[in-house]
C-alpha positions, 0 to 999 in steps of 0.5 A: 395066625398062620405062617404062610408062603412069603414069610417062610420063603424070606426066612429060608433065603435069609438062612442061606445068605445072612450071617447067623451071628447077627440074628437071635431068633424068636419066630419067623416074622418077615416085616413088610410094613409098620404104622404106629404100634402095628406091624404087617408081615409079608403075608399081610398078617398084622401084629401089635408090637410090644418090642418097638424094634428092640426099644428103637421106635419110641415114636412108633412105626412111620410117624408122619412128622418123622417121615416128612423130616426124613424125606425132606432132608433126603431131597436136600442132601443125603450126607456129607461127612462132618469129619471134614465139612459142617452142616447146621442140623448137626448143631441144632440137634447138639443144642437140643440134646444138651438141653434135654439131658440132666446137668447144669454144666457146660456140655459137648456132643459126640456123634456116631452110628450105633450104641456100640460105637458110642460105648467104644467112645466111652472108654476112649474119653474116659481114659483120656480125660482121667489118665486112668485105664480101668473101666468098671461095668456089670455082669449081665450088662450089654453095651454093644458088639464092637470090640470096646462095647463087647469087652464092656458086656458080660451077658453071653459067652457067644459074644466073647468066645473064639475072638479074644483077647478082648480089651484089658482093664475092664472089670465086671461087678454084680448088678444090684438084682433084688429079685434074685439076690446073688447074696441071699438077701431080701429087700427088707434086710438088704445091707447092700451086700452087692455094693460091699462086694465091690468095696472088697474088690477095691480093697484087694485087687482094683486100686480105686485111683486107677478107675476111669469110669463105672458104666451102668444101665439105669435099668439092666435091659437085656439082663431082664429089665432089672431096676436097681435100688435107689440106695445102691445108686446113691452109694455108687454116685457117692463113690464116683464123686469122692474118687474122681471116677466118671459115672456113665449112664448107658441110656441106649435102651432106656432113653428118650421117654421110655421109662417116664422120664427123658432118661432112666438115670433121672429116676435116681436124681443122679447127674452122670458125667456122660450119657450114651444114647442111640436106638430111639434117638432117631426113631430107627434111623442109624445114629448115636451120641454122647453127651458129656461134660465139655472138658471130657469131650475135649480131652480127645483130638481128631481123628480119635473119635469120628465116623464118616457117616457120624451125624448123618443129616437125615438121621439128625432131622429124624432125631430132631423130629423125634424129640419134637413128637415126644414133647408135642404128644406128651409121650413121657407122661403117657409112658408113665401112665400106660406103664403103670396101667400095664403093670397093674394088669400083669399084677392081676395076672400074677394072682391067677398064674403062679408062673409069673414071679416078678413084674418090674420096670419104669414107664413102658419098660416092663419085665415080667419074669416067668418062674417055675416056682414063686419061692425058688424063682428058678427061671421058666425058660421053656415057658417064656419061649412057648408063651412068646411063640403063641402070642406071636401066632395070636398077633402080638410081638413079645420076646423074652430076655434074661432067659425067662423075662417077657420084654414089654417095650411098646412104642410110646404112641401105643393106645390103651385099647391096643394094650388091652388087646395085647395083654389079653392075647398074652394071658391067653397064651399063658393059660394055654401053656399052663394047659399044655396046649403049646407043642414042643416043636416051637422050641426048635424055632425060638432060641432067644438070648 
């Protein structure tokens, strides 16, 4: 699939006028339209979408029910700030979010417009409720790019250099990565050395009684879709309960059915004190929400966490329609079934291509880790760039994260035939990389994280 004039013209204009601090380039794709799991570019080329706009479109592109909800609400009124006035749709959505989130306790909802502001809210609510200041997050975590969320993140120096000082009293600990254990252990010999390292930190320089919250992604998304072991999550939950520390699940990327559950944390049978949600909550409309224990949300008074555009009624209607689509089309179960199928296909490829080192994930949130050597597990960064670029040339949108992990997160409405076609393209691209048929020139275009 060749790059034609309209796409290139848009890319060239973009480079002239748009801040490059806001773009991580992979390939010059200028989107014109999207329906279901298909994207059309400005030159009329079609692509199977395995990215879902960074996991923000679980219901696919332009789902008719969601389009109708948006247009019907826009005809009534587009917005009136809930900072001063009320509208019923805010309450309807809050009730539904409380219903689908884990926890049989009284909850409240705080709205925003992005995952970043929601994670800023985590810091505010956690400190206000507990009276403590320290927040624990993870190395390679990504929570957003506002100052609080950025301070919690630890995935890119480009996010942090030149703009300090960042927020104080935020500490980062190792994420439990069983494929590339930082402590040299194997799964069968693991004694949770990563957790013991945290316990050592608590013993020597992080007073446990000063920790307000521990914030974890139930699958570390941009780190490479890393799934923590259940025994680690159980220890973490026990630590929080024993020491009155709030446990926060950042579900911005993994929520709303993507993992084969409503929320990723449910795979561990753990009920967090706060759930952070955004991205797919409203199928691409700007929106975020915190759902937390009532007493946590009520620890702050207005205007400590409000936004002029928070709880926009058009976004609220899109969110309600999103939840209805997920329920009516049984997308949570579909995500589990199709995810297992995709992993089985990738495992078949792994037998043929030593470049595939690990396949991991839950539901339709899958990471395919490319390596130079299956024993050393050295990341094959150049391979990831070339394979993603060639897949795009052949009509499949797939990117890499964590340096070398293919990010497989298609819309949950994708068909099995579309999956097969996309996987065939990826396998062809892997073979062409192995045969050295992809030129080095693509490395000038594809940068990634």
